[in-house]
C-alpha positions, 0 to 999 in steps of 0.5 A: 181277330183272324187278321191278328192271329195272322200277324201273331204267328207272323212275329215267330215267337212260340207263345204267339202260335197259341190262338189263347195267347194272343187273345191275352196280347191284344187284351193287354195291349187294351187294358195297359192305356185303359189301366194307365190312364185310370191310374193317373187319375185314380192316384190323382184323385186319392180314390186308391183305396176306394178302387178296393172297395169297388172291388169288394162290391163287384164280388158282391155283385157276382155272387148275387148275380150266380144266386139269381142264376143269371148266365153272366153274373158280371152285369150283375157286378156292373149294376151294383158297383154303379149303385155302391159307387154313387151310394158313397159319393151320396153319403161322402158329399153329406158326412163330415166324416173322413173319406178313408174312413166311410170307404172302410165303412163301405167296403166292410159292409161289401166283403161281408155281404158278399161273403154272406150271399156266396155262402148261403145255404152252404154255397162254395167258393170255388165257382169264384175263383175265376173272379178272385184270381183271374185268368187273362188267358181265357179272354174271349174276342166278345170281351176283347171287344167290350175292353175295347169299348170301355177303353174308348169311354175312358179315354172320351172321360179323360179328355173331358174330366182330367183337368178338372178332376186335378184342379177340385183336388189340388186347388178345391177353392180355385175349382169352386170359384170357377163354379166346377161342381167338384162333386158331379166330377167325383160321381162321374169319376167314381162310376167309371171305376166301378165299370172297369173294375167289374168289366176287368175282374175276371181277367185281372182278379180281384186279389190284384186288381187294385194294383193294376190301378194305383201302381202305374199312376204312383210309379209315374209320379216318381219320375214324371217332371209335368203332366204330360210324362205323369201320363205317358209313363203311366200307360208306357209302365202298364203296357211294359209290365203288362207284355213282361208280366205275361211272357212270364207267366208262359216261361215260368207257367205262373198266373199273368195277373200276379206276375204283372203286378209283381212287374208293376211292384218292380217298377215302383220300386226303381223310379221310387229309387231314381226320385231319391237319387234325382233329389 
């Protein structure tokens, strides 16, 4: 990390003279490809609402971890979200209900359980503000290292499952004829979303986390002409919004997560306009 701090200070930028800003920038450089890649898979797999439901389940896991006195309740959130995603995949594979209906059922149940646990015995929501709003400026070197490990895992998953996931969603009959187990692919992907959501919730915030998982891929889909451009644009949009949002938050003193989300929304609006012009 000392080498990274030296590089940041050598740029001469005022905001990078602070160690916490250097940490935040490095976290964004890791999160951008992480969310950019995951976003293409979320949008392609039509899992936008599911990622939001996982955020709610992560909050429930954190509340349970705090009640149990865990020093790092985020690990309780990881376990709870993984159980949530696996249970959802199990019910979805054995139900004739529409996916959005099941997501609504699981999401509402997770929210209710989280609020119940958090307020048990007259508890206050104050200690959960970090997870609701997020604070990337307080990210630690240890959390940055964890982000790097998660990014490496997602890259491996993307290489192995990206084409398979696209095929099972767009051409399910063709995928079935080739012996691809779409249920297993969806389950593995759901578990990956659960891990990403829970491990970034304290930095980004539950209230805007879903926008980072949806908007980069949705924006890229507006202007990409092929799958390669789709993935590249998604990562670039996430990177641009991440760095831009961090600068805006430093200059104006706003929430970094909210600034990043707003920049992504602006990019979506611009790419949508370009799409209309191109059509």
